[in-house]
N, C-alpha and C positions, 0 to 999 in steps of 0.2 A: 519645623522641618529639620531633618538631619542634614549635615553637610553633604553636598553633592559629590565630594571627593572621598567620602568614607561610607562603607557599607556596614561597619560594625554596629550591631544591634538594630539596624534598620528593619522595620516591619514591612515585608514585601509579600504581596499576594499574587499568585500566578493562576490565571484562569485556564484550565485545560491540562489534563495529565496525559498528553500525547508525547511523542518523541521530543518535540521542541520544548514543551512545558517542563517535562521531567529533567531534561538536560540543563536548562537555564536555572531551574530551582536548585539543583545540586551545585552548580557553579557559584551561585550566590551564597548558598549556605557554607561552602568551603571558605568563603571570604568574610565570614562573620555575621551575615545577615540572618534574621529570623524569618524563615520562609514558610508560607502556607500555600498549598496547591488545592484549588477547588475543582473537583471533577463531578459532572452531573450524573455519570453512570453509577451503578451500584457496585461496580468492581472495575479494576484497571485491567483492560484487556485490549488486544489488537487482533482483529480477525482478517487483516489484510494478507498480502502475499509477501514477496521478497523485496529487498532494497539493496542497492549497490552503494558501498561506502568507499570513496576514493581516498587517496593519501591525505588530502586536505581535511576531509572529514575524520579520518583516523587520528589526525593530530589533535583534534578536539577531545577524543576519547583518551588519548594519552595525557592531556592536561587535566582531565577529570580523574586520572588514576585508574582508568578502565582499559588500558591498552591490552593487557594480558587476557582479561575477561572477554574482550572483543574477539581475540584470536580463538578463544574456546567456543564461542557461540557462532562464529562466522566461518566461512569457507574462503580461504585465500585464493584469489583469482590468478590464473596463469596467462590468459590471453583474452583478447576481444577480436572476434571474427565477423567481418562484414560479407554478406552474401546477397546477390540480387534475387529477384522473385522467380527467376528461371532456374535457380540453383547453382549458378556459377559464382565462384569465390571472387571477391573484389580485393580484399586485403586482410591480413591477419597481424594484429598488434601483439607482439610478444612482451608481456608485462614483466617477465623475468629479467629483461634487459634494463629495466628502470633501476635507478639508484635507490629509490624508495618503493618497495613492493607491497606497501600496506594498502591493498585493494581487496575488499571483502564482499562476499555475497552473504546476506544475513536475512533470516526470516523476521518480519516485523514483530511477531509475538515474542520471539526470543530477545529482540532488542528492547522492547518495552519492559519485559521482566528484568533485564539487566539494569536499565535506567531506574526503574522503580525501587529496586533493592538498594542501589547505590544512593539514591536520594534519601531514602529513609535512614540509611546508615550515616548520612551526613547531617541528620537532624531535621530534615524537612517533614512538616506535618501535611499529610495528604488526607483531605476530607472528601468522602464519597457522598453521593446523593445530594450534592450541593450545586444546584442549578442557579446561575446568575441571571436574574431577570432585568436588572438595570445597573448602569454604571454612571455616576454623576461625577464630572471632573471639576474640581475647584482647587483651592490651595491644598486641601487634603481630599483625595478622592474618596468617594463613598460607594460601596457595593450593597445592593439589596438582593437577597436570595429569594427563591420561590417560597420558602417557608416564612418569610418576613424578617429574617435575621439581617441586620445591617452591620457592615464592617467598614472601618476607616483606617486602612493601612497607609504607610508613608508612600508606597509606590505600588502600582498595579501593572502587571505585564499580561497582555492578552495573547494566549496561545490556544484559542478556542475554535479554530478551524474555519470552515466555509461560512457558516452563519454566526460570525463573531459578534458578540455583544460589545466587546471593547472597540472593534473597528467601527461599529455603528455609532458609538458615542463620539468618536473622533471625526469620522467622515460623513456622518449622517446616514439616512436610510437608503443607501445605495445597494440594491439587490444584486446578488451574483448574476452574471450574464454568461451566455454560452459563447465560447471563444472559437468554435469551429473545430475543436480537437476532442476526440473521444478515445477512451482507453478501457479495454476489457482485461481484467486480471484474473489469473487462475493458477493453481498449483496441481500437479499430477505426479504419480510415481515415476521415478527416473528409471524406467525399465530398460532403457537403451544404454545405461551406464555412462551418461554424458560426463566428459571431463570438466574440471572446474574452469570453464571459460564462458564468456558471454557471446551469444551469437545474435546478430541483427540481420534479419531477412527483410530486404528493402524492396518495396513496390511503389508504383505511382501514388502519391498522396497517402501512403500507408506503410507501416512496417511492423514487424513482430520481433520482440526481444525475448530471449530465453536464456536461463542459466540455472545451475543446480543450487540446491539449498540443503542445510542440515546434513553435512558430511556426504552429500550426493544422494541422499534418499529421495529427495523431491526435485522436481523441475519446475521452476517458475516461468510463467508465460504471460507476456503483456502484449496486447495487440493495439496499436495506435492507428487512427484514421482521421484524415481531414475531411470535413463535410461542409456543405454550403451554410454560411451564416444565416441565421433566421429560420432554419428548417426545424429546429427544436429548441427547447428551453434548457437552461442549465439545470442539470440534475433530473430532467424529466424522464430519462431512460434508465431503468435499473433492471438487472437480472436477479430475480429472487427465486427461491425454491418453488414457490407456487406457480411461477411462470415458466419453469423449466421442466425438463423431462425426467422420467425415470432413467437410471443410468444405462448407457449404451456400452457394451463390452469394450475394453481398452484395445482389443485386437483390431478395431476399426482403424486405429492409427498405424497398425503394422501391415495392413493389407496392401500389397503393391498396386492393386487396381483401384482401391478406394482412397488411399491417402492423397493422391494428386487431386481428387475431387474435394476432399476435405480442405486441402491446402488452397484450392481455388476459392472455396467458400470463405475461408478465413481472410483471404486477400480481397475478396469482392463483397459488396453489399454490407448491410449492417449485420454484425455477427456477435452474439454473446454466448459464452459457454460457462457452465458451472461444473467444475470438476468435483467428483465425489470419490471416496476410497475405492468403490467397486467399478468405476468407469467414467463415462462422459455423459453430460446432458447437453442437448442443443438448446440454444436460446432463441430470442426473437429473430424472425426473418432469415432463418437458415434453412434452405431447401435441399441441402446436400443429401440428406438421408433418402430422398426419393431415388437417388441415383447410386446408392451404395449397397444394393442388395446382392452384390456378387460375393460378399464375404461368406465364409463357411458358417459363421455363427448365426446367420439368418435362418438356417435350416433347423436350428434348435431354439431360436429366440421366440418369445411370444409375439402375437400380432400387435401391430401398433395402430393407433388411431390419432387423428389430429385433435389436439386439445385446444389450440389456437394457432394462428398463422406462425409457422416455424417452430412450434413446440410439440412434443410428443408425450403421450401417456400410455401405459399398458392397459389393455382391456382386462 
């Protein structure tokens, strides 16, 4: 074993090429370690929505030498505004008054691209299609991949997400469990020209967070809700293209009569939406569309039929 105080030439394997795995691999490589990242997917990609990076997170990027690049891919935030579910403003936090204004809104895909490029430039070896099936911990850890390959690095770092092989090796077969919190994420065109500020619309046991991304071209939307424990299993509810609708015109969000009903649907009941470039698709258990036929687009839209409870498909 190498000295615990020195990373020079230490062989380190990181499981998972997400934000955490790529960041730690670059940090270790910059300090002399020989780092290999194992990613089970066939390409490094991130299909998620936005992420907020506060000043303490931005400090990490500065230490990695990525401070200027973060400014290029992110949108610097100006404020955080809190609004209650009736539309009344609660408070507005002016971030320009802070001594450190490194607060950014970043699309996860852009952040992954930035970290992957920086890790490779630092000498990190990223291996794709490398699914870890087993991790045995001893004086020297041993990894076994799906194709039968075995590796014995000096150190293994697990950054492999919800169904972590590394965590299972340390903590045993403890399955993920539902905590009572759900989150629905989406991005849509920023047709309203939202300023670079985060808005939090707060309701009883639920809230919606929104902020712009990619120089204001997109709007990130995250809806959180607390539900009764035991009512569903962890990861049991997903919104997929096959369970969602054909796009509904974006004008539904701009209709003065319909938007309050959409807003009520977002804050009430289980609601999932999948945004597409041409509009909106409603997800499970959203019945708002039955009550939004006042919009002008209904006179020129095709007829709708129920595909499943709360989902729509065109005839």
